[in-house]
C-alpha positions in Angstrom: -29.8 67.3 62.5 -30.1 65.5 65.9 -29.2 62.3 64.1 -25.9 63.8 63.0 -25.2 64.9 66.6 -26.0 61.4 67.9 -23.5 59.9 65.3 -20.9 62.4 66.4 -21.4 61.6 70.1 -21.3 57.8 69.4 -18.2 58.2 67.3 -16.3 60.2 69.9 -17.3 57.7 72.6 -16.0 54.9 70.3 -12.7 56.8 69.8 -12.4 57.4 73.5 -12.9 53.7 74.1 -10.2 52.8 71.5 -7.8 55.3 73.1 -8.5 54.0 76.6 -8.2 50.3 75.5 -4.8 51.0 73.9 -3.5 52.9 76.9 -3.2 56.2 75.1 -5.6 57.9 77.7 -6.8 57.3 81.2 -10.5 58.1 81.7 -11.3 59.2 85.3 -14.9 58.7 86.1 -16.6 60.6 88.8 -17.0 59.1 92.2 -20.7 58.9 93.2 -21.8 58.7 96.8 -25.0 59.8 98.5 -23.7 63.0 100.0 -27.0 64.9 99.5 -25.6 66.9 96.5 -26.0 66.5 92.8 -22.7 65.4 91.4 -21.3 66.0 87.9 -21.1 62.9 85.8 -18.9 63.8 82.9 -15.6 61.9 82.9 -12.1 63.5 82.7 -9.6 62.3 80.1 -5.8 62.3 80.6 -3.1 61.4 78.1 -0.9 58.6 79.5 2.2 60.4 78.1 2.9 64.0 79.2 5.4 64.3 76.3 2.7 63.6 73.8 0.4 66.0 75.6 3.0 68.8 75.5 3.8 68.0 71.8 0.1 68.2 70.8 -0.2 71.5 72.8 2.8 72.9 70.9 5.0 73.2 74.0 8.7 72.9 73.4 10.4 72.7 76.8 9.5 72.1 80.5 9.8 75.7 81.5 7.3 76.7 78.8 5.0 73.9 79.7 4.8 74.6 83.4 4.7 78.4 83.1 1.9 78.4 80.5 -1.8 78.1 80.9 -1.6 74.3 80.7 0.9 74.0 83.5 -1.6 72.9 86.2 -3.2 70.4 83.8 0.2 69.0 82.8 1.2 68.6 86.5 -2.1 67.0 87.4 -1.6 64.5 84.5 1.9 63.7 85.8 0.6 63.2 89.4 -2.2 60.9 88.1 0.2 58.8 86.0 2.6 58.4 89.0 -0.3 57.4 91.3 -1.6 54.8 88.8 1.9 53.5 88.2 2.5 53.1 92.0 -0.7 51.2 92.4 0.1 48.9 89.5 3.6 48.3 90.7 2.2 47.2 94.1 0.0 44.7 92.3 -3.2 46.6 92.9 -5.9 47.4 90.3 -6.1 51.2 90.2 -9.4 52.5 91.4 -9.0 56.2 90.8 -11.9 58.7 90.3 -12.5 62.4 90.7 -15.2 64.1 92.7 -17.0 67.3 91.7 -20.3 68.8 92.8 -22.7 70.7 90.5 -21.6 73.8 92.5 -18.1 73.4 91.1 -16.3 72.0 94.2 -13.8 69.4 93.0 -11.2 67.0 94.3 -8.8 66.1 91.5 -8.4 62.5 92.4 -10.0 60.0 94.7 -8.1 56.8 95.2 -9.9 53.8 96.6 -7.4 51.9 98.7 -7.6 49.8 101.9 -11.4 50.3 102.1 -11.0 54.1 102.2 -11.3 56.9 99.7 -8.2 59.0 99.6 -8.8 62.5 98.3 -5.9 64.1 96.4 -5.7 67.7 95.2 -2.9 68.8 92.8 -1.5 72.3 93.0 1.3 73.7 90.9 2.4 76.1 93.7 5.5 75.0 95.5 4.3 76.7 98.6 1.3 74.9 100.0 -1.2 76.8 102.1 -4.1 75.6 104.3 -6.7 77.1 101.9 -5.6 74.5 99.3 -7.2 71.8 101.6 -10.7 73.3 101.5 -12.3 70.9 98.9 -10.6 67.9 100.6 -12.2 69.0 103.9 -15.6 69.3 102.2 -15.2 65.8 100.6 -14.2 64.3 103.9 -17.1 66.0 105.7 -19.5 64.6 103.0 -18.2 61.1 103.0 -17.5 60.7 106.7 -16.0 57.3 107.7 -15.4 56.3 104.1 -12.9 59.1 103.6 -9.3 58.5 104.5 -6.6 61.2 105.0 -6.2 63.7 102.2 -3.2 65.0 100.4 -2.3 68.2 98.4 0.5 67.2 96.0 2.8 70.0 94.9 6.1 70.4 93.1 8.0 71.8 96.2 10.0 69.8 98.7 8.1 70.4 102.0 5.8 68.0 103.7 3.5 69.6 106.3 0.0 69.4 107.7 -2.5 71.8 106.2 -5.6 70.8 108.1 -6.8 67.8 110.3 -6.0 64.7 108.3 -4.8 66.7 105.3 -1.1 67.0 104.4 1.0 68.7 101.7 3.0 66.1 99.9 5.8 66.8 97.5 5.5 65.2 94.0 8.9 63.6 94.6 7.4 61.4 97.4 4.8 59.8 95.2 
């Protein structure tokens, strides 16, 4: 029985590699740093087309997609795709990760740029609040000088500070 499981795991890794190589998915791998905590090592997989994602999930219109239980994941996918696209259009190789501790603290994206690690949280709420910056502050505390300013990306239209070196950033400004 364990052989069958090994074949299933190897097969799904092979499919994931094919999907990644053909740009059907983006695989975010965890950022590892010696922050004195055990970090989660399982990658996150995102479709490169939110339309395909919505179709496969059976969602028919934008209102249904954003209001449903997948709204946050769909918005996070859109933010990741815009971030990767912006880096590529600037001629940079995207170095994008995520950060999660075994205790469950997570920063949705960590972009390596200009020698710094830029933490990005994605929130579906159009009204950003300081509490939304908490995991970014934990990340910045753990990584010290390596961490750059952080951002909470949201669908609203307001840009404002949420904490020291953490700002709310509208999705439209990506």
